[in-house]
Biotite code that builds the C-alpha atoms (Angstrom):
import biotite.structure as struc

atoms = struc.array([
    struc.Atom([165.229, 33.781, 161.571], chain_id="A", res_id=1, res_name="MET", atom_name="CA", element="C"),
    struc.Atom([167.914, 36.250, 161.565], chain_id="A", res_id=2, res_name="ALA", atom_name="CA", element="C"),
    struc.Atom([169.008, 38.319, 164.687], chain_id="A", res_id=3, res_name="ARG", atom_name="CA", element="C"),
    struc.Atom([170.065, 41.630, 162.952], chain_id="A", res_id=4, res_name="LYS", atom_name="CA", element="C"),
    struc.Atom([169.831, 45.248, 164.520], chain_id="A", res_id=5, res_name="VAL", atom_name="CA", element="C"),
    struc.Atom([170.661, 48.129, 163.093], chain_id="A", res_id=6, res_name="LEU", atom_name="CA", element="C"),
    struc.Atom([172.945, 50.763, 165.245], chain_id="A", res_id=7, res_name="VAL", atom_name="CA", element="C"),
    struc.Atom([172.548, 54.428, 164.209], chain_id="A", res_id=8, res_name="LEU", atom_name="CA", element="C"),
    struc.Atom([175.131, 56.188, 166.475], chain_id="A", res_id=9, res_name="GLU", atom_name="CA", element="C"),
    struc.Atom([177.757, 59.219, 165.072], chain_id="A", res_id=10, res_name="ASP", atom_name="CA", element="C"),
    struc.Atom([179.852, 58.557, 168.359], chain_id="A", res_id=11, res_name="GLU", atom_name="CA", element="C"),
    struc.Atom([182.323, 55.839, 167.661], chain_id="A", res_id=12, res_name="SER", atom_name="CA", element="C"),
    struc.Atom([183.151, 55.232, 170.935], chain_id="A", res_id=13, res_name="SER", atom_name="CA", element="C"),
    struc.Atom([179.566, 54.916, 172.185], chain_id="A", res_id=14, res_name="ILE", atom_name="CA", element="C"),
    struc.Atom([178.805, 52.736, 168.727], chain_id="A", res_id=15, res_name="ARG", atom_name="CA", element="C"),
    struc.Atom([181.696, 50.202, 169.631], chain_id="A", res_id=16, res_name="SER", atom_name="CA", element="C"),
    struc.Atom([180.413, 50.072, 173.082], chain_id="A", res_id=17, res_name="PHE", atom_name="CA", element="C"),
    struc.Atom([177.096, 49.128, 171.688], chain_id="A", res_id=18, res_name="ILE", atom_name="CA", element="C"),
    struc.Atom([178.508, 46.637, 169.151], chain_id="A", res_id=19, res_name="VAL", atom_name="CA", element="C"),
    struc.Atom([180.207, 44.621, 171.536], chain_id="A", res_id=20, res_name="ILE", atom_name="CA", element="C"),
    struc.Atom([177.919, 43.923, 173.401], chain_id="A", res_id=21, res_name="ASN", atom_name="CA", element="C"),
    struc.Atom([175.281, 42.958, 171.364], chain_id="A", res_id=22, res_name="LEU", atom_name="CA", element="C"),
    struc.Atom([176.777, 40.932, 169.330], chain_id="A", res_id=23, res_name="THR", atom_name="CA", element="C"),
    struc.Atom([178.236, 39.019, 172.955], chain_id="A", res_id=24, res_name="ARG", atom_name="CA", element="C"),
    struc.Atom([174.466, 38.390, 173.345], chain_id="A", res_id=25, res_name="ALA", atom_name="CA", element="C"),
    struc.Atom([174.200, 36.698, 169.602], chain_id="A", res_id=26, res_name="GLY", atom_name="CA", element="C"),
    struc.Atom([173.571, 39.702, 167.731], chain_id="A", res_id=27, res_name="TYR", atom_name="CA", element="C"),
    struc.Atom([174.925, 40.421, 163.993], chain_id="A", res_id=28, res_name="GLU", atom_name="CA", element="C"),
    struc.Atom([174.900, 44.175, 163.663], chain_id="A", res_id=29, res_name="VAL", atom_name="CA", element="C"),
    struc.Atom([174.724, 46.836, 161.009], chain_id="A", res_id=30, res_name="ILE", atom_name="CA", element="C"),
    struc.Atom([176.408, 50.448, 161.950], chain_id="A", res_id=31, res_name="GLU", atom_name="CA", element="C"),
    struc.Atom([175.339, 53.511, 160.196], chain_id="A", res_id=32, res_name="ALA", atom_name="CA", element="C"),
    struc.Atom([177.367, 56.536, 161.448], chain_id="A", res_id=33, res_name="GLU", atom_name="CA", element="C"),
    struc.Atom([174.262, 59.168, 159.709], chain_id="A", res_id=34, res_name="THR", atom_name="CA", element="C"),
    struc.Atom([170.611, 58.867, 159.341], chain_id="A", res_id=35, res_name="GLY", atom_name="CA", element="C"),
    struc.Atom([170.752, 58.723, 155.784], chain_id="A", res_id=36, res_name="GLU", atom_name="CA", element="C"),
    struc.Atom([173.119, 55.993, 155.863], chain_id="A", res_id=37, res_name="ASP", atom_name="CA", element="C"),
    struc.Atom([171.140, 53.753, 158.315], chain_id="A", res_id=38, res_name="ALA", atom_name="CA", element="C"),
    struc.Atom([167.820, 54.489, 156.054], chain_id="A", res_id=39, res_name="LEU", atom_name="CA", element="C"),
    struc.Atom([170.207, 53.308, 152.810], chain_id="A", res_id=40, res_name="GLU", atom_name="CA", element="C"),
    struc.Atom([171.556, 49.829, 155.151], chain_id="A", res_id=41, res_name="LYS", atom_name="CA", element="C"),
    struc.Atom([167.869, 49.662, 155.820], chain_id="A", res_id=42, res_name="LEU", atom_name="CA", element="C"),
    struc.Atom([166.409, 49.242, 152.201], chain_id="A", res_id=43, res_name="LYS", atom_name="CA", element="C"),
    struc.Atom([169.180, 46.908, 151.939], chain_id="A", res_id=44, res_name="SER", atom_name="CA", element="C"),
    struc.Atom([168.335, 45.246, 154.736], chain_id="A", res_id=45, res_name="GLY", atom_name="CA", element="C"),
    struc.Atom([165.008, 43.834, 154.904], chain_id="A", res_id=46, res_name="ALA", atom_name="CA", element="C"),
    struc.Atom([165.729, 41.080, 157.669], chain_id="A", res_id=47, res_name="ASP", atom_name="CA", element="C"),
    struc.Atom([167.031, 43.615, 160.387], chain_id="A", res_id=48, res_name="ILE", atom_name="CA", element="C"),
    struc.Atom([164.446, 43.357, 163.205], chain_id="A", res_id=49, res_name="ARG", atom_name="CA", element="C"),
    struc.Atom([165.022, 46.227, 165.582], chain_id="A", res_id=50, res_name="VAL", atom_name="CA", element="C"),
    struc.Atom([166.963, 49.907, 164.982], chain_id="A", res_id=51, res_name="ALA", atom_name="CA", element="C"),
    struc.Atom([168.759, 51.723, 167.873], chain_id="A", res_id=52, res_name="LEU", atom_name="CA", element="C"),
    struc.Atom([168.644, 54.792, 166.982], chain_id="A", res_id=53, res_name="LEU", atom_name="CA", element="C"),
    struc.Atom([170.454, 58.233, 168.311], chain_id="A", res_id=54, res_name="ASP", atom_name="CA", element="C"),
    struc.Atom([168.713, 61.257, 168.574], chain_id="A", res_id=55, res_name="ILE", atom_name="CA", element="C"),
    struc.Atom([171.424, 63.924, 167.824], chain_id="A", res_id=56, res_name="MET", atom_name="CA", element="C"),
    struc.Atom([172.609, 63.258, 164.567], chain_id="A", res_id=57, res_name="LEU", atom_name="CA", element="C"),
    struc.Atom([174.355, 65.430, 161.988], chain_id="A", res_id=58, res_name="PRO", atom_name="CA", element="C"),
    struc.Atom([172.092, 65.862, 158.883], chain_id="A", res_id=59, res_name="GLY", atom_name="CA", element="C"),
    struc.Atom([168.916, 64.376, 159.508], chain_id="A", res_id=60, res_name="ILE", atom_name="CA", element="C"),
    struc.Atom([167.819, 63.361, 163.033], chain_id="A", res_id=61, res_name="ASP", atom_name="CA", element="C"),
    struc.Atom([166.634, 60.228, 165.181], chain_id="A", res_id=62, res_name="GLY", atom_name="CA", element="C"),
    struc.Atom([163.511, 61.551, 165.177], chain_id="A", res_id=63, res_name="PHE", atom_name="CA", element="C"),
    struc.Atom([163.423, 61.863, 161.307], chain_id="A", res_id=64, res_name="GLU", atom_name="CA", element="C"),
    struc.Atom([165.113, 58.809, 160.509], chain_id="A", res_id=65, res_name="VAL", atom_name="CA", element="C"),
    struc.Atom([162.234, 57.182, 162.856], chain_id="A", res_id=66, res_name="CYS", atom_name="CA", element="C"),
    struc.Atom([159.209, 58.969, 160.704], chain_id="A", res_id=67, res_name="ARG", atom_name="CA", element="C"),
    struc.Atom([160.571, 58.127, 157.521], chain_id="A", res_id=68, res_name="ARG", atom_name="CA", element="C"),
    struc.Atom([160.933, 54.431, 158.739], chain_id="A", res_id=69, res_name="ILE", atom_name="CA", element="C"),
    struc.Atom([157.377, 54.105, 160.168], chain_id="A", res_id=70, res_name="ARG", atom_name="CA", element="C"),
    struc.Atom([155.867, 55.933, 156.839], chain_id="A", res_id=71, res_name="ALA", atom_name="CA", element="C"),
    struc.Atom([156.842, 52.117, 155.292], chain_id="A", res_id=72, res_name="THR", atom_name="CA", element="C"),
    struc.Atom([157.433, 49.318, 158.074], chain_id="A", res_id=73, res_name="ASN", atom_name="CA", element="C"),
    struc.Atom([155.428, 49.146, 161.289], chain_id="A", res_id=74, res_name="THR", atom_name="CA", element="C"),
    struc.Atom([156.893, 45.732, 161.889], chain_id="A", res_id=75, res_name="ARG", atom_name="CA", element="C"),
    struc.Atom([160.682, 46.547, 162.679], chain_id="A", res_id=76, res_name="ILE", atom_name="CA", element="C"),
    struc.Atom([161.232, 47.424, 166.181], chain_id="A", res_id=77, res_name="GLY", atom_name="CA", element="C"),
    struc.Atom([162.680, 50.769, 167.271], chain_id="A", res_id=78, res_name="ILE", atom_name="CA", element="C"),
    struc.Atom([164.513, 52.223, 170.495], chain_id="A", res_id=79, res_name="ILE", atom_name="CA", element="C"),
    struc.Atom([165.798, 55.690, 170.498], chain_id="A", res_id=80, res_name="MET", atom_name="CA", element="C"),
    struc.Atom([168.924, 56.412, 171.763], chain_id="A", res_id=81, res_name="LEU", atom_name="CA", element="C"),
    struc.Atom([169.141, 59.894, 173.948], chain_id="A", res_id=82, res_name="THR", atom_name="CA", element="C"),
    struc.Atom([171.946, 61.717, 176.377], chain_id="A", res_id=83, res_name="ALA", atom_name="CA", element="C"),
    struc.Atom([169.542, 63.971, 176.917], chain_id="A", res_id=84, res_name="ARG", atom_name="CA", element="C"),
    struc.Atom([166.670, 63.918, 179.799], chain_id="A", res_id=85, res_name="SER", atom_name="CA", element="C"),
    struc.Atom([164.244, 65.776, 179.283], chain_id="A", res_id=86, res_name="GLN", atom_name="CA", element="C"),
    struc.Atom([160.295, 64.272, 178.861], chain_id="A", res_id=87, res_name="GLU", atom_name="CA", element="C"),
    struc.Atom([159.691, 66.054, 175.502], chain_id="A", res_id=88, res_name="MET", atom_name="CA", element="C"),
    struc.Atom([162.916, 64.272, 173.975], chain_id="A", res_id=89, res_name="ASP", atom_name="CA", element="C"),
    struc.Atom([161.308, 60.979, 175.209], chain_id="A", res_id=90, res_name="LYS", atom_name="CA", element="C"),
    struc.Atom([157.784, 61.993, 174.335], chain_id="A", res_id=91, res_name="VAL", atom_name="CA", element="C"),
    struc.Atom([158.669, 62.712, 170.743], chain_id="A", res_id=92, res_name="THR", atom_name="CA", element="C"),
    struc.Atom([160.553, 59.727, 169.736], chain_id="A", res_id=93, res_name="GLY", atom_name="CA", element="C"),
    struc.Atom([157.644, 57.653, 170.702], chain_id="A", res_id=94, res_name="LEU", atom_name="CA", element="C"),
    struc.Atom([154.994, 59.637, 168.983], chain_id="A", res_id=95, res_name="MET", atom_name="CA", element="C"),
    struc.Atom([157.020, 59.805, 165.598], chain_id="A", res_id=96, res_name="THR", atom_name="CA", element="C"),
    struc.Atom([156.759, 56.203, 165.991], chain_id="A", res_id=97, res_name="GLY", atom_name="CA", element="C"),
    struc.Atom([159.235, 54.940, 168.366], chain_id="A", res_id=98, res_name="ALA", atom_name="CA", element="C"),
    struc.Atom([158.566, 51.675, 170.808], chain_id="A", res_id=99, res_name="ASP", atom_name="CA", element="C"),
    struc.Atom([160.856, 52.377, 173.217], chain_id="A", res_id=100, res_name="ASP", atom_name="CA", element="C"),
    struc.Atom([164.143, 54.610, 174.595], chain_id="A", res_id=101, res_name="TYR", atom_name="CA", element="C"),
    struc.Atom([167.194, 54.248, 176.495], chain_id="A", res_id=102, res_name="VAL", atom_name="CA", element="C"),
    struc.Atom([169.467, 57.351, 177.769], chain_id="A", res_id=103, res_name="THR", atom_name="CA", element="C"),
    struc.Atom([172.561, 57.473, 178.219], chain_id="A", res_id=104, res_name="LYS", atom_name="CA", element="C"),
    struc.Atom([174.575, 56.366, 179.722], chain_id="A", res_id=105, res_name="PRO", atom_name="CA", element="C"),
    struc.Atom([173.041, 53.564, 179.975], chain_id="A", res_id=106, res_name="PHE", atom_name="CA", element="C"),
    struc.Atom([174.311, 49.369, 181.186], chain_id="A", res_id=107, res_name="SER", atom_name="CA", element="C"),
    struc.Atom([175.590, 46.621, 178.670], chain_id="A", res_id=108, res_name="PRO", atom_name="CA", element="C"),
    struc.Atom([172.354, 44.379, 180.755], chain_id="A", res_id=109, res_name="ALA", atom_name="CA", element="C"),
    struc.Atom([169.750, 47.331, 180.125], chain_id="A", res_id=110, res_name="GLU", atom_name="CA", element="C"),
    struc.Atom([170.520, 47.456, 176.518], chain_id="A", res_id=111, res_name="LEU", atom_name="CA", element="C"),
    struc.Atom([170.548, 43.958, 175.991], chain_id="A", res_id=112, res_name="THR", atom_name="CA", element="C"),
    struc.Atom([167.189, 43.596, 178.072], chain_id="A", res_id=113, res_name="ALA", atom_name="CA", element="C"),
    struc.Atom([165.448, 46.685, 175.742], chain_id="A", res_id=114, res_name="ARG", atom_name="CA", element="C"),
    struc.Atom([166.719, 44.796, 172.482], chain_id="A", res_id=115, res_name="VAL", atom_name="CA", element="C"),
    struc.Atom([165.683, 40.924, 173.540], chain_id="A", res_id=116, res_name="ASP", atom_name="CA", element="C"),
    struc.Atom([162.155, 42.515, 174.515], chain_id="A", res_id=117, res_name="ALA", atom_name="CA", element="C"),
    struc.Atom([161.846, 44.205, 171.652], chain_id="A", res_id=118, res_name="LEU", atom_name="CA", element="C"),
    struc.Atom([162.749, 41.680, 169.084], chain_id="A", res_id=119, res_name="PHE", atom_name="CA", element="C"),
    struc.Atom([160.576, 38.890, 170.236], chain_id="A", res_id=120, res_name="ARG", atom_name="CA", element="C"),
    struc.Atom([157.905, 41.205, 169.455], chain_id="A", res_id=121, res_name="ARG", atom_name="CA", element="C"),
    struc.Atom([159.301, 42.435, 166.145], chain_id="A", res_id=122, res_name="ALA", atom_name="CA", element="C"),
    struc.Atom([158.893, 38.906, 164.982], chain_id="A", res_id=123, res_name="GLY", atom_name="CA", element="C"),
    struc.Atom([161.771, 36.973, 166.650], chain_id="A", res_id=124, res_name="GLY", atom_name="CA", element="C"),
    struc.Atom([158.913, 34.902, 168.908], chain_id="A", res_id=125, res_name="ALA", atom_name="CA", element="C"),
    struc.Atom([157.274, 31.769, 167.321], chain_id="A", res_id=126, res_name="ALA", atom_name="CA", element="C"),
    struc.Atom([153.775, 32.516, 165.326], chain_id="A", res_id=127, res_name="PRO", atom_name="CA", element="C"),
    struc.Atom([150.794, 32.998, 167.137], chain_id="A", res_id=128, res_name="GLU", atom_name="CA", element="C"),
    struc.Atom([148.022, 30.045, 166.471], chain_id="A", res_id=129, res_name="GLN", atom_name="CA", element="C"),
    struc.Atom([145.714, 31.572, 163.608], chain_id="A", res_id=130, res_name="ALA", atom_name="CA", element="C"),
    struc.Atom([142.744, 33.408, 164.679], chain_id="A", res_id=131, res_name="GLY", atom_name="CA", element="C"),
    struc.Atom([140.398, 36.013, 164.833], chain_id="A", res_id=132, res_name="GLU", atom_name="CA", element="C"),
    struc.Atom([138.787, 38.434, 167.544], chain_id="A", res_id=133, res_name="ILE", atom_name="CA", element="C"),
    struc.Atom([135.902, 40.610, 165.921], chain_id="A", res_id=134, res_name="ARG", atom_name="CA", element="C"),
    struc.Atom([134.397, 43.563, 167.628], chain_id="A", res_id=135, res_name="GLN", atom_name="CA", element="C"),
    struc.Atom([132.554, 46.041, 165.595], chain_id="A", res_id=136, res_name="GLU", atom_name="CA", element="C"),
    struc.Atom([134.043, 48.163, 163.762], chain_id="A", res_id=137, res_name="PRO", atom_name="CA", element="C"),
    struc.Atom([137.194, 46.296, 164.620], chain_id="A", res_id=138, res_name="PHE", atom_name="CA", element="C"),
    struc.Atom([138.769, 42.945, 163.384], chain_id="A", res_id=139, res_name="LEU", atom_name="CA", element="C"),
    struc.Atom([142.457, 41.719, 164.221], chain_id="A", res_id=140, res_name="LEU", atom_name="CA", element="C"),
    struc.Atom([143.768, 38.773, 162.828], chain_id="A", res_id=141, res_name="ASN", atom_name="CA", element="C"),
    struc.Atom([146.082, 37.475, 165.285], chain_id="A", res_id=142, res_name="THR", atom_name="CA", element="C"),
    struc.Atom([147.961, 35.276, 162.533], chain_id="A", res_id=143, res_name="ARG", atom_name="CA", element="C"),
    struc.Atom([148.572, 38.344, 159.936], chain_id="A", res_id=144, res_name="ASN", atom_name="CA", element="C"),
    struc.Atom([149.091, 40.525, 163.398], chain_id="A", res_id=145, res_name="ARG", atom_name="CA", element="C"),
    struc.Atom([146.874, 42.907, 161.738], chain_id="A", res_id=146, res_name="THR", atom_name="CA", element="C"),
    struc.Atom([143.710, 44.944, 162.565], chain_id="A", res_id=147, res_name="LEU", atom_name="CA", element="C"),
    struc.Atom([141.200, 46.425, 159.753], chain_id="A", res_id=148, res_name="GLU", atom_name="CA", element="C"),
    struc.Atom([138.544, 49.345, 161.088], chain_id="A", res_id=149, res_name="LYS", atom_name="CA", element="C"),
    struc.Atom([135.462, 49.193, 159.192], chain_id="A", res_id=150, res_name="ASN", atom_name="CA", element="C"),
    struc.Atom([137.301, 47.262, 156.612], chain_id="A", res_id=151, res_name="GLY", atom_name="CA", element="C"),
    struc.Atom([140.487, 49.006, 156.322], chain_id="A", res_id=152, res_name="GLN", atom_name="CA", element="C"),
    struc.Atom([143.526, 48.607, 157.204], chain_id="A", res_id=153, res_name="ARG", atom_name="CA", element="C"),
    struc.Atom([144.839, 50.320, 160.279], chain_id="A", res_id=154, res_name="VAL", atom_name="CA", element="C"),
    struc.Atom([148.763, 50.434, 160.592], chain_id="A", res_id=155, res_name="LYS", atom_name="CA", element="C"),
    struc.Atom([150.059, 49.661, 163.302], chain_id="A", res_id=156, res_name="LEU", atom_name="CA", element="C"),
    struc.Atom([153.856, 49.074, 165.270], chain_id="A", res_id=157, res_name="THR", atom_name="CA", element="C"),
    struc.Atom([154.173, 45.716, 166.879], chain_id="A", res_id=158, res_name="GLN", atom_name="CA", element="C"),
    struc.Atom([154.004, 47.192, 170.748], chain_id="A", res_id=159, res_name="VAL", atom_name="CA", element="C"),
    struc.Atom([150.016, 48.803, 169.032], chain_id="A", res_id=160, res_name="GLU", atom_name="CA", element="C"),
    struc.Atom([149.246, 45.653, 168.059], chain_id="A", res_id=161, res_name="TYR", atom_name="CA", element="C"),
    struc.Atom([149.761, 44.188, 171.629], chain_id="A", res_id=162, res_name="SER", atom_name="CA", element="C"),
    struc.Atom([148.499, 46.390, 172.758], chain_id="A", res_id=163, res_name="ILE", atom_name="CA", element="C"),
    struc.Atom([145.155, 46.580, 170.885], chain_id="A", res_id=164, res_name="MET", atom_name="CA", element="C"),
    struc.Atom([145.045, 42.342, 171.850], chain_id="A", res_id=165, res_name="LYS", atom_name="CA", element="C"),
    struc.Atom([145.139, 42.675, 175.224], chain_id="A", res_id=166, res_name="MET", atom_name="CA", element="C"),
    struc.Atom([142.411, 45.070, 174.912], chain_id="A", res_id=167, res_name="PHE", atom_name="CA", element="C"),
    struc.Atom([140.207, 43.356, 172.634], chain_id="A", res_id=168, res_name="MET", atom_name="CA", element="C"),
    struc.Atom([140.659, 39.842, 174.620], chain_id="A", res_id=169, res_name="GLU", atom_name="CA", element="C"),
    struc.Atom([139.494, 41.976, 178.218], chain_id="A", res_id=170, res_name="ASN", atom_name="CA", element="C"),
    struc.Atom([136.657, 43.943, 176.772], chain_id="A", res_id=171, res_name="PRO", atom_name="CA", element="C"),
    struc.Atom([134.700, 46.010, 179.599], chain_id="A", res_id=172, res_name="GLY", atom_name="CA", element="C"),
    struc.Atom([137.920, 45.447, 182.085], chain_id="A", res_id=173, res_name="LYS", atom_name="CA", element="C"),
    struc.Atom([140.134, 47.785, 183.755], chain_id="A", res_id=174, res_name="ALA", atom_name="CA", element="C"),
    struc.Atom([143.336, 47.116, 182.739], chain_id="A", res_id=175, res_name="LEU", atom_name="CA", element="C"),
    struc.Atom([145.914, 48.902, 184.664], chain_id="A", res_id=176, res_name="SER", atom_name="CA", element="C"),
    struc.Atom([148.941, 50.635, 183.260], chain_id="A", res_id=177, res_name="ARG", atom_name="CA", element="C"),
    struc.Atom([151.478, 48.099, 185.460], chain_id="A", res_id=178, res_name="GLU", atom_name="CA", element="C"),
    struc.Atom([149.625, 45.157, 183.963], chain_id="A", res_id=179, res_name="GLU", atom_name="CA", element="C"),
    struc.Atom([149.856, 46.606, 180.661], chain_id="A", res_id=180, res_name="ILE", atom_name="CA", element="C"),
    struc.Atom([153.250, 47.502, 180.866], chain_id="A", res_id=181, res_name="LEU", atom_name="CA", element="C"),
    struc.Atom([153.784, 43.957, 181.986], chain_id="A", res_id=182, res_name="ASP", atom_name="CA", element="C"),
    struc.Atom([152.247, 41.844, 179.637], chain_id="A", res_id=183, res_name="THR", atom_name="CA", element="C"),
    struc.Atom([153.243, 44.001, 176.359], chain_id="A", res_id=184, res_name="VAL", atom_name="CA", element="C"),
    struc.Atom([156.595, 45.117, 177.131], chain_id="A", res_id=185, res_name="TRP", atom_name="CA", element="C"),
    struc.Atom([157.044, 42.494, 179.451], chain_id="A", res_id=186, res_name="GLY", atom_name="CA", element="C"),
    struc.Atom([157.586, 41.572, 183.234], chain_id="A", res_id=187, res_name="ARG", atom_name="CA", element="C"),
    struc.Atom([161.941, 42.123, 183.222], chain_id="A", res_id=188, res_name="ASP", atom_name="CA", element="C"),
    struc.Atom([161.295, 46.036, 181.367], chain_id="A", res_id=189, res_name="TYR", atom_name="CA", element="C"),
    struc.Atom([163.531, 48.457, 183.178], chain_id="A", res_id=190, res_name="PHE", atom_name="CA", element="C"),
    struc.Atom([161.379, 51.639, 181.573], chain_id="A", res_id=191, res_name="GLY", atom_name="CA", element="C"),
    struc.Atom([158.743, 54.011, 183.115], chain_id="A", res_id=192, res_name="GLU", atom_name="CA", element="C"),
    struc.Atom([155.118, 53.514, 183.359], chain_id="A", res_id=193, res_name="LEU", atom_name="CA", element="C"),
    struc.Atom([154.637, 56.825, 181.133], chain_id="A", res_id=194, res_name="LYS", atom_name="CA", element="C"),
    struc.Atom([155.487, 54.525, 177.669], chain_id="A", res_id=195, res_name="ILE", atom_name="CA", element="C"),
    struc.Atom([152.088, 53.111, 177.853], chain_id="A", res_id=196, res_name="VAL", atom_name="CA", element="C"),
    struc.Atom([150.085, 56.940, 178.392], chain_id="A", res_id=197, res_name="ASP", atom_name="CA", element="C"),
    struc.Atom([152.635, 57.634, 175.451], chain_id="A", res_id=198, res_name="VAL", atom_name="CA", element="C"),
    struc.Atom([151.456, 54.433, 173.709], chain_id="A", res_id=199, res_name="ASN", atom_name="CA", element="C"),
    struc.Atom([147.910, 54.608, 174.217], chain_id="A", res_id=200, res_name="ILE", atom_name="CA", element="C"),
    struc.Atom([148.158, 58.595, 172.840], chain_id="A", res_id=201, res_name="ARG", atom_name="CA", element="C"),
    struc.Atom([149.231, 57.424, 169.575], chain_id="A", res_id=202, res_name="ARG", atom_name="CA", element="C"),
    struc.Atom([146.832, 54.204, 169.318], chain_id="A", res_id=203, res_name="LEU", atom_name="CA", element="C"),
    struc.Atom([143.966, 56.583, 169.947], chain_id="A", res_id=204, res_name="ARG", atom_name="CA", element="C"),
    struc.Atom([145.165, 58.877, 166.678], chain_id="A", res_id=205, res_name="LEU", atom_name="CA", element="C"),
    struc.Atom([144.965, 55.947, 164.563], chain_id="A", res_id=206, res_name="LYS", atom_name="CA", element="C"),
    struc.Atom([141.524, 54.268, 165.568], chain_id="A", res_id=207, res_name="ILE", atom_name="CA", element="C"),
    struc.Atom([139.518, 56.874, 167.864], chain_id="A", res_id=208, res_name="GLU", atom_name="CA", element="C"),
    struc.Atom([136.849, 58.745, 165.602], chain_id="A", res_id=209, res_name="ASP", atom_name="CA", element="C"),
    struc.Atom([137.930, 61.559, 167.652], chain_id="A", res_id=210, res_name="ASN", atom_name="CA", element="C"),
    struc.Atom([141.481, 60.877, 169.855], chain_id="A", res_id=211, res_name="ALA", atom_name="CA", element="C"),
    struc.Atom([140.183, 64.162, 171.876], chain_id="A", res_id=212, res_name="GLN", atom_name="CA", element="C"),
    struc.Atom([136.771, 62.467, 172.779], chain_id="A", res_id=213, res_name="ASN", atom_name="CA", element="C"),
    struc.Atom([137.695, 58.659, 173.266], chain_id="A", res_id=214, res_name="PRO", atom_name="CA", element="C"),
    struc.Atom([134.995, 55.717, 172.541], chain_id="A", res_id=215, res_name="THR", atom_name="CA", element="C"),
    struc.Atom([136.744, 52.840, 172.546], chain_id="A", res_id=216, res_name="TYR", atom_name="CA", element="C"),
    struc.Atom([139.904, 53.412, 174.643], chain_id="A", res_id=217, res_name="ILE", atom_name="CA", element="C"),
    struc.Atom([138.511, 54.785, 177.614], chain_id="A", res_id=218, res_name="ASN", atom_name="CA", element="C"),
    struc.Atom([140.703, 56.058, 180.389], chain_id="A", res_id=219, res_name="THR", atom_name="CA", element="C"),
    struc.Atom([139.890, 54.682, 184.445], chain_id="A", res_id=220, res_name="VAL", atom_name="CA", element="C"),
    struc.Atom([141.648, 57.924, 185.997], chain_id="A", res_id=221, res_name="TRP", atom_name="CA", element="C"),
    struc.Atom([144.322, 56.762, 188.466], chain_id="A", res_id=222, res_name="GLY", atom_name="CA", element="C"),
    struc.Atom([144.561, 53.262, 187.059], chain_id="A", res_id=223, res_name="TYR", atom_name="CA", element="C"),
    struc.Atom([144.738, 52.903, 183.700], chain_id="A", res_id=224, res_name="GLY", atom_name="CA", element="C"),
    struc.Atom([142.664, 51.759, 180.542], chain_id="A", res_id=225, res_name="TYR", atom_name="CA", element="C"),
    struc.Atom([139.350, 50.145, 179.315], chain_id="A", res_id=226, res_name="LYS", atom_name="CA", element="C"),
    struc.Atom([138.872, 48.683, 176.297], chain_id="A", res_id=227, res_name="TRP", atom_name="CA", element="C"),
    struc.Atom([135.215, 50.506, 175.536], chain_id="A", res_id=228, res_name="GLY", atom_name="CA", element="C"),
    struc.Atom([132.877, 47.616, 174.865], chain_id="A", res_id=229, res_name="PHE", atom_name="CA", element="C"),
])
């Protein structure tokens, strides 16, 4: 399995820092300076598993690159790189389809841990045993890592799939945000709990009949979420 990572960063010193550290960690790094360049390289590099996207770029920004990738590719892992710590940047990045974000400056250990975790989920790990979990109107196929609702395919990112699998394996059980974070992102995850809330919000938009009044993913106030069967 190719361990290829795309790095989109217009500042050469930061890009070099990232490339050196990911190369040391055993990754093959494809570099891009502009959003347009990144999209071209992704088209010709079908085996790229993870993309690191800087937000602030000349031309099309990281948010738009993320949107365009997600329009055609749900399997690749996406991490947003931002120099700004505003909450809206983090939320916007996640709502456009990113799996994670890293705020500059970041340590080599943190960056590598994030990429490792995402790579495992984005197809770098061993395939799961064949099987299906059916809870009407949903069918989760654990071999193909796909979800159907009323027979129609729902396009999920790998993170969204992992959350759905956790919910469907625990119907009616209240799951804490910490529990979801540990299971889906891994116990060594450096990030914040709100990444769970934003991914749940994104998932509700895809699977609920009315995301404002959800019937499947219910909030357990002050604790977490429950799959409402």
